[in-house]
N, C-alpha and C positions, 0 to 999 in steps of 0.2 A: 921356907922349904915346904911347909904344909900347904901353902897357897899354890905353889908350883905343882905339887902332886895332885891337888884338887883340879887344877886347870887341865893337867894332862889327862886325868880321868874323865873330866867333862868332855874334852875333845874326842877321846876314844869312844865315848858313848854318843857322840853327835849332839851334845847339848849346847855347844857354843855356836854363835851365828857364823856363817861363812864370811870370809873376808870379801869386802866389796871390791869389785874390779872396776877398771876404767871403762867409762861409757864411750861408745863411738860418737865422735863429733861430726854430725852431718851438717857442715857449713860450707856452702859454695856461694861466692868465690872463696878459695882457700885463704885464710887470714895471713897477715904478714908474720905474726909470731903467735904460736899456740903451745901452751903447756897444759898437759892433762894429768889428773890425779885420780886415785881410787875414790869410788863413791859416786853418789848422785845428789843433785840439788833438786829435791822434790818440792813443787809449789804447794803451799797450803791451800785448802779449799777456800779460805778467806784471807786475803793479805792486802797490804797497801803498797803503793808506789809513791815514794816521797821525793820531791824535787826541791833542791836548795833554792830558797827564795831569791838569792842573788843572781840566779841564772836568767830571770826575767820571764816575761809572758810568752815569748816565742818557744822556749823550751817547754814551758808548761803546756802549750798547745800540742806539741809533739807527744808529750807524755799522756795527755788526755785522749788523743787519738789512739795511742797504744792501749790504754786501759779500756777504751770502748771496744776495740777489736778483741781483746781477751775476753771480755764479758760476753760478746756476741758469739765467740767461737768455742768457749769452754763451758758447756752446760754443767750446772751444779757448783760452779766457782763464783766467788764474789770478789772483785778487785776494785779498790778505791784509790783515789788520788788525794794526796795530802801535801801541804805546803812546807813540810819539814821532813828531815831524813832520819831523825833519831830512832824512831820505832819502826820504820818502814822495812819490809822484807826486801824490796828493791830500792836502793838508794841511788839518786841521780845527782851528781855533783860536778864541780869544776875540776878538770884535769890539772894536776900539779907537777907532772913529770917533764921529761925533755920534750919540748914542743914538736920537734921534727919527727918524733916517733908516731904522732897521730896526725899532724898537719891539719889541713883545712877540712878534711872529710873523715878523719879517723876517730878512734875511740879506744878506751881501755875497759875491758869487761872482766870482773873478778867474780866467779861463781863458786860459792862454797855451800856446804850442806845446810848451813843456817841462814843463808841470804846471798844477795847479789849487789854488787856495786858497779855502776856505770859512770864513767867520767869521759869528758871530751872538752874541746875548746870552742866548738861551734854548734849551732842548731843542726846543721847538716850531719855533723859527727854523731850527735845524740840520736838523730833519726836512724843512721846506719847501725848504731849500736843496738837500738831497740829492735830494728829489723833482724839483726843477727839472732837475738833472743827468740823472736817468732820463728825464724828459719830452723832453729835447733829443736823446737818443740814439734809435736806431731803435725803432719802435713796440713791439716785443716786450719791451723793457726796462721801459717804463712799466707794461706788463701783468704783468711778472714771469714770462714764459713763454719757453721756449728759442727762439732765433733760428736762422736757417739757418747751417750750417757754412760757414766762410770769410767771414762778414760782417765788414766793417771797421767798427769803432766809433770815432766821433770827435765832437767838440764844436766849436762855433764859437769863435774867439778873440774874447773879449768880456768886458766887466765889467758885472755886474748888481748894482744896489743895490735891494732890493725890500722891500715891506711891504704888509700888507693894508689896504684902505680901510675895511672894516667888520669889526667883531668877530664878527658873526653872519652866516654864509653857509650857508643851510639848504636842505634838500629835505624836503617833507612827503609822506608816502605814506599814503593811506587804505586800510586793510586790512579795514575793516568791510564795505563794500559788496561787495568781492571780496577773497578771501584770497590772499596771496602767500607762497610758501615761504621758509624761512630762507635757502636757497641763492640765490633770486632777490634777496632783500634784500641779501645779501652782494655780489652782482654789481653792484647799484646803489651800494652803499657803495664798491666799488672805483672806479667812475667818478667818484663824488664826491671821493674822495681824490686821484685823478690831477689834478683841477682845483681842489684846495685848498679844497674846501668842508668845513665843520667842525661842522654840526649836522644830525642826522637826526631830523626831527620825525615821530614814529610815531603816527598817528591810529588808536588801538587799538579804539575803541568808537564805536558810533552806533546809530541806530534799526534798522539792517539786520544787526547782529551784534556780539557781544561776543567779543573775540579775546585777552584776557589772563587767564591763570589766576589766580584769587584764591582761595586755599585756604579762607578763612573762609566763602566763599559758592560752593560747588561748582556750584549750578544756573546760575551765570553762564556756565559753559563746557559745559553740557549743553543746557538750554533756550535760554539767551541766545545760544549760538554756533551755533544751528541755525535755518534757516527753511524753509518748506514748498516754496519754489520760488525760482528765480533767473533774472535776465535776463542773457543772455550775448550779447555782440557778437563775432562771429567776423570777423576781418579777412582771412581767407583766402577765395579764390575758386576755384571749379572751373575757370573760365577767365575771360575778360575781362568777362563780363556775368552769368553765372548764379551767384548767391550761394548759399552753403551754410549754412543756419541762422543767417544774419546777423541780429543783433538780435532774438533770440527767447527766449521763456520755455522753460526746459528741461523743466518738468513733474516735476522730481525734487527730492527733499530736498537742501538745501544745508547740509552740515555734519554733525556739529559740527566746525568749524574754529577752532582757537585755538593760541596759543603757550603752552607750559608755562613755568614760571618759569625752568627750566634753559635753555630755548631763548632766552628773553629775555636772560638773562645771557650766553649765547653770542654773541648779536648785540652786546651792550654791549662784550664783550671784543674782538670782531673790529673793531668801530668804533674802540675805544680805541687799538689798534695803529696806526690810521691817523689818530689825533688828531681823531677825530670823536666828539662828544658825542651821546647819544641823549636826546631830549626826548619823554617819553611823554605822550600825551593821552588823558584820559577825559572825553568831552564830557558836561557837566552844567550846569544842571538840565534843559535841553532836549536833544533828540537822545539821549534816554536810554531809548528804548522797549525795546531788547533787555534792559536790566537789569530793567525793570519787568515784562517778560513773565516773567522768572525769579522775581522777588520783587515781586508786585503790591501787597503790603501797604505798600510805600513810595510808591505812586502816589497821585494824588488821587482815583482811582476804584477802590479795591481790590476792590469787588464786581463790577467789569466790567474785568478785566485785558486789556491789549493783547496782541497777538501780534507776534512779530518781523516787522518790515516787509520786504516784497519790493521795493517801488518806492522811488524817491527822493521828495523833498519835505520838508515840515515838518509834524511831528505835533503835535497839541494836547496829547498825553499827556506830561506833564512831572513831574519829581520833586516831591513835596510838601515844599517847603522849610520849611514851618511845623511839620512833624512832627519832634520831637527824634530819634525813632528813625530816620527817613529821613536826617536830617542825619548821624547817627552811622554809618549804612550807607555814605554817601558818604565819610566820613572814614576808615572802616576800609579801604575800597578803596584810597584814596590812601596810607594807611599802609603797606600791603603793597608798593605800587609804589615808594614812597620807599626801601624797603630793597633793591630790585632795581636801581634806576637811580641811579648816583652823581651825575649832573648836578644842580647845585644849583637846578634849576627843574623844575616840573611844570605841565602845561597842563590846564586844566579847561574849555576850550571857552567856553561862555557865549553862543554865537551862536544866532540864529534861535529864540528861546525865547518862544512865545506865553504870555500870562498868563491866558487865558480860564478855564482850570480852577482857577487860584488864586482868580479872582474869584467863583467859585461854591462854593468850599470853606470850610467853617466854620472850620477851624483857621487857614487863611490869612487869613480875614476878621478873626479874633480877633487874630492877630499884627499885622496892619496897625494895628489900634486901639492895641495895646500899645506899638508903636513910634512911633505918631503919624504914619504915612506917608500921603501923599496920592496915591501912585502905586504900583501893583502891580509896576512895573518896579524901583522902589526895594527891593522885597522880594527881588528877585534880587540886587541889590547887597549886601544884608545877608548873603545866603547866600555870595556870593563872599568877603566879609570873614571869615565863619566858616571857610571853607576856607583862606583866607590865614593866619589865626591858627593853624589846626591844622598846616598844613605848615611853618609857622615853627618849631614845636616839633621838627620833623625836620631843621631847617637848610635848608629850601627856600623858594623864592619862586614866585609864580604867573606863568603866561602866560594871557592871555585874548584872545578875538577882539574886534574893535573895537566890536561892539554893546554891550559892557560900558560904553563911554563915549559912544557915539553914539546909542544908543536913547533916545527921548524918555522922560523921567521917571527915568532912572538917577541915583543919588545920587553925583554926581561928587566931592564932598568925601570920601566914604567910599572911593571907588575910589582916590583919591589916597593915602589912608592905607594901602591894601594894598601900594603900591609895585609893582604888577603891570606886566609888560611887555605891551604891546598889539600884537597881530598884526593888521595893517591890510589888509583885503581890499575892503570895500565899505561906505561910500565909503573907498577906500584913503587918498588924500591928506587927505581931510577927517578921517578917523580919526587919522592920524598927527599932524595939526595939533592936534587936540583933546588927544591924549595928551601932546604936547610942552608945551602950555599948562598941563597939570596937573603937569608935571615927571616924566611917565612915559615910559619908553623905548618906541620903536616899531620894529616890523619891517615892511618894505614887501613885500607880496605881492599886487600889483594883480590884481584879478579880471578886468577888461576895460576898456580905454579906447580912444579913437580912435587912440592912438599905440602901442598894444601893452600887454602885461601879463605877469604871472608865473604865471597859472593854466595850467600846461603840460599839463593834461589836455584842454584844449579843441582842437577840430579846427583844424588849421593850414592847411587848404586846402579849396577847393570843387571841386577837380579831379574829372573824371569817374572814377568807381570808388573815390573816397575813402571809407574806412569811416565809418559813422555814429557819432555821439557828441555830446558837449556843445559848445555854442558855435555860432558863425555861419560858421565856416570862414575867418575873417579874422585869427586869432591867429597870425601868421606868425613865422618864425624871425627875420627882419629886424626886425619890430615888437617882438619880445621883446628883442632885443639893444639896440635904440635907445631903449627906454623909459628915462626919467630918474627914478630913485628919489627924488632930492632936488631938487625944482624950484628954479629960481633965486630965486623969491620967498620961500623959507623963510629966516627970519632966522638969524643965526649962533647966537643963544641957543637957538632951537628945533632947529636942525640937529644939535646935539650929542646930541639924543635920538633921532635917526634912526640906529639902531645896526646895522641889517642888512637883508638882502634874503633872500627865500625863493622857490623854485619850488614851487608847491603842486599836488598831484595827487590829485583825487577819482576814484573808480572806479565810479560808478554804471553807466557804459557800458563799462568796461574790465575784462575777465575773464581775460585771458591775459598771460603774460610778454611776448610779442612786441608786443602792442598797447600795453602799458605803455611799453616801450622806444621804440617807433615814435613815440609822442606826446611822451615826455619828452625824447628826444634828437633834435636837438642843443640844444633850447631850455634844458635844464638847464645846459648849458655856457655859454650866454649869461648866465644868472643868475650862474653862477660868476664870470665875468669882471666883471660888475657889482659883485659882492661884494668882489673883490680889487683890481681896477684902478681908478685914479682916473678921474673922468668925462672929464677932458681927454685921457687916454691912449687912450680908446676910439675905434675907427674901424671901421666896418662892413666896408669893403673889405679892410682888413688882417686883420680877424678871419676873414673868409670865406676868405682865402688860407690862414691857419693851420688853419682847420677842415677845409678840403679835404685838407690833408696828414694830418690826424688821422683821416680816414676809413679809412686803412690800419690804424690801431690799433683803431678800432671794429669793422672787419671781422674782424681777427685775434682780437678778444675775443668774437666771436659776438653782437655787439649788433645789433638791428634799429633803424633810425633813418630819419626822414623826410629826403628829399633834394630837396624843392621849392626850396630855397635855392641849389642848385648850378647853376653856369652851363651844365652839360651835361644838366640835367634835361629830360626829354622828357615832356610831359603824356600821360597815358593816352589812347589814341585810341578813339573810338566805333566800335563794330561793331554791325551790325544784330543785335538780340537773338535772332532766329531766322533761320537760313539759308533761302534760297528753297527750297521743297519739303519743309522739315522739318515733322513732325507734332507738334502741341502739344495740350495739354488745359487748358482754363480751368476751374478748380475753385473752387467757392464756399468762402470762408473766414470768412464772417460768421456770427455767432451770433444776430443780431437780424433779418436779412433773408435767409431761405432761398431765394435765387434761383439760377438756373442758366442758362447759355447752352445752349439746346437747339434741335434742329431737328425734333423730332417733329411739332410743330404750326406750325413756322415762326415762333415767337414767343419772347420773353424770358419764360421760365416763372417766375412769382412763387411757385410752391408746391413744385414738384418739386426733387429734388436730384441727378438723374442728369445727367451732363455728357457731351457728345460730344467727339470729337477734331476738330481743325481744322487745315488746312494753309495755309501762307502761299505766295502766288504773287506774284512781282515784277511790278510794273506797268512801263509803258514809261518812266516818269519815275523817276530815282534817288530812293531814300528812300521810295517809295510801295509799299504791298503790299495785296493782297486776301486776305481770309480765306475759305477754301473748306471747306465741310463735308466731312469724310472719309466720312460715311455717305450723305448725300443728293446730294453733288456740286454743291450749290447754294452761292452766295456769301452772306456775311453783309453786309447793308446796313442803313443807318439810314434807313428811309423811313416811320416811324410818323407819325401825324398829330399826336400830342401829344409834347411833349418828354420823352424817356426812357420813354415808356409801352410801346413795342413795337419789337422789332427783327425785321424781315422777311427771310426768306431769298429771294434772287432772283438777278437777273442782275448782272453786274459793272458797278457804277455808281460806287461811292465807294471811294476808296483809303484805306488806313490809313497815317498818316504818323508816323515815329519822330523824336522830338526828339534831335538828335545831341549835345546838350551835357549833358542831364540824364538820359538813358535809363539805367534800372537794370535789374536782373534781373526785376523785376516790372512788369507793364504796367497802366496806368490806362486803362480803356476809357471814353471820354467820349462820351455821347450828347448832343450840343449842340443848342441850340434850332433851329439852321439845318439840322439833320439830318446834319451832317458827323460822321464817325467819326474821331477822332484818338487816337493812342496817345502818352501822355506819362508821364514819371516822376512818381510820387506822392511829392513831397518831404516831405509831412507824416507819412507812415507808411511807413518803409522795409521793414517786414516783409511787407506785402501791398499789392497794388494795389487801387484802388477803382474800382467801376463807378459812374460819376457820372451822375445824372439831373439835368442842369442845367435851369434855367428856374424852374419854380414852387416846387419843394420842396427842390432841391439835396440830395436824399437820396442815400445812398451804401451800397454793399455791398462787402465785401472779396473780392478774387479773387487766386488764385495761378496762375501759368503754369508748367506742368511740360513739360519736353521729353520727348516720347515716343520720337521716332525722328529721328536725324540723316539728312539727304539723302545724305551720303557717310560713309565710314568715318572715325572720329575718330583722329587721329594719336596713337600711344601715347607716353607719357612715358618717357624713358630710365631704366633702372634698373641697379643693379649687383647681383651675386650676393650674396644674403643681406641686402641692404639696400634694401627697397622705398622709394619716394620719399615723403618727408613734406612738404617745403616746397620750392617753386620760387620764386625771386625774379627779377623782371625786372631789366633793367639800371638801373632807378631805385631798386632796393632794396625794391620793394613785392612782397609775396608774391602769387603769382598762381594757385597750385594746391595743393590738399592731397589726398594720396592715399597712405595708408599711413604708414610711420614710417621714420626713420633717416637720410635724406640731405637735403642742402641743395644745390640746383642754382642757380647764380647767373647763368649766361648761356646755358643750353641745352647747354653742352658740358662745363663744369667741374663735377664732382660732389665734394662735400665731406661727410664724415661729421660730423654735428652731434650 
């Protein structure tokens, strides 16, 4: 009784310590089973990691790498590795529970106030368990970079029993359309590893470029790795509305860009340290133009060789699959790659392959008769089987895109014999169902659906100022997260063939590291959780909370990422494209309609190419402007008698109205039938505006608006000595200015060297 009274008195006086509360568990992907308790597991400034000697050298290697990362990222801490567990703060031992709870990649992690125990059945499981510890510590530990002096490192008191949902958790990067350095690939591998992804699908070749060194065929990396021009989409803005080179052809030779065999091995080794396999893809027999530009003798039209493509799309130029020498050419390429990539699979594409050239080729016609085929698509299936048999001699099996089983006329029985894994994109679920019916495994990488998808190169928003690119702007982060890779109507027998998910990234519109990251992140993290966490454990609001915490890590790692999903995201605001009183010049950009806005004769000149300068004057009503000729002092009005035929200079009659939701840096000048003049964004061509002549012909000419003179002095961007500004990010993470090199300004005051 006396002790109780003393305790109550102490509590009233505030002398007792407050009760420890549960710590937030910031672990993505969400684990299979998580139990949390009050308190925290604080890491001592000096502690040991003990490994049960019976686990062998491979687990000891994982533990040593973990210890090295902790020592490098936690200043003031000393972590040592010992070969016994008795006195260790972190004990690593064999898992003794129900094996199915942790499987081949899982682990059990018990974190108490006085120590940690990690158990698993495999080296990979121990790796993921140690990775989870790093992920729950401050952000710098996951990245393996030094934290701030004096940081306290602690974990939640919790028990985690974890395992992966799918065996395949992948990310595909197309490096043919645009090339990415080994360093950028490593940066993406790092983020894959943090979120427990395990396959990097490397799309090395396509119509627009050959990126893998094949020593037997050197022209692949001279002719095939070079194209005459390239389309670059620049996500940076000079300011809120004037784009700089956005979505434009460079007019310069692109390449030769390729990876040497040593560089490919370097990527393989870097990935292997993170338990990521590398799946190489050589797309064939379609999407093979770059190879046939280098070696046209293997095409269906050797006398009329193709050139490496500049644009996207589907080429009718395909490999001559009936020519034994062409087949040998393909096999020799795969043979060299099989020696570089240890993963027991190789991807040969098989998507979007027209048959028109085969249909008019004598060798293909002859082979059709010899094989007794009724469909030229079946000719492709026989080619796939030949490739399957060949890589089988190298101990490999094939991956193919879903057209190999969904295209009309494909020989499904022969595809079944290949045992290929089918990568399903369009129709994704239809392709997966077809594969499963054939007993073939399927990877889900949904192109686009009403509920979301895994093509993470597509635009994630239609916000004002969003960079141009693929898609409709509705492939949101939330939609990606909520997409269900295995629908409820899939039978249990078929579901066992749904073995993985993949975030797929094509680069026709993506030419920079920053734009790659901005589109891929955080949607790649959504795919990672879909690959690891069971469907029942997924929850958008919970994920968003964890992802918000992870922005600290993404920022520290120098990643650019989309922020549309964040609660504090502020949409870019519209600003009038030209300030009142600014002087602008409308320049003709069309090659087929040499027109010019001119005031020499007071008409829209259909022949000349000289352009005058015009000045905007604000009207009395907000959002309305008048165009005043800087030379004649007259206003531009639409008072012609026929739609689009004449623009007369005269008095102030008609205002120009700016669309506040879709206005871009270029202006579409519309001469409407009612003679109104309106300015709107041209959504169909982001490079130039159009001068529309509505009504009878709907003809168009391209125009560009150049700012000649600001009405007032432009505010200077802050700089630091020796480091001119390169990139300025607004508070939403979107880059808003590019001017020089060296610094990253995130809020107008903080300057970071990048």
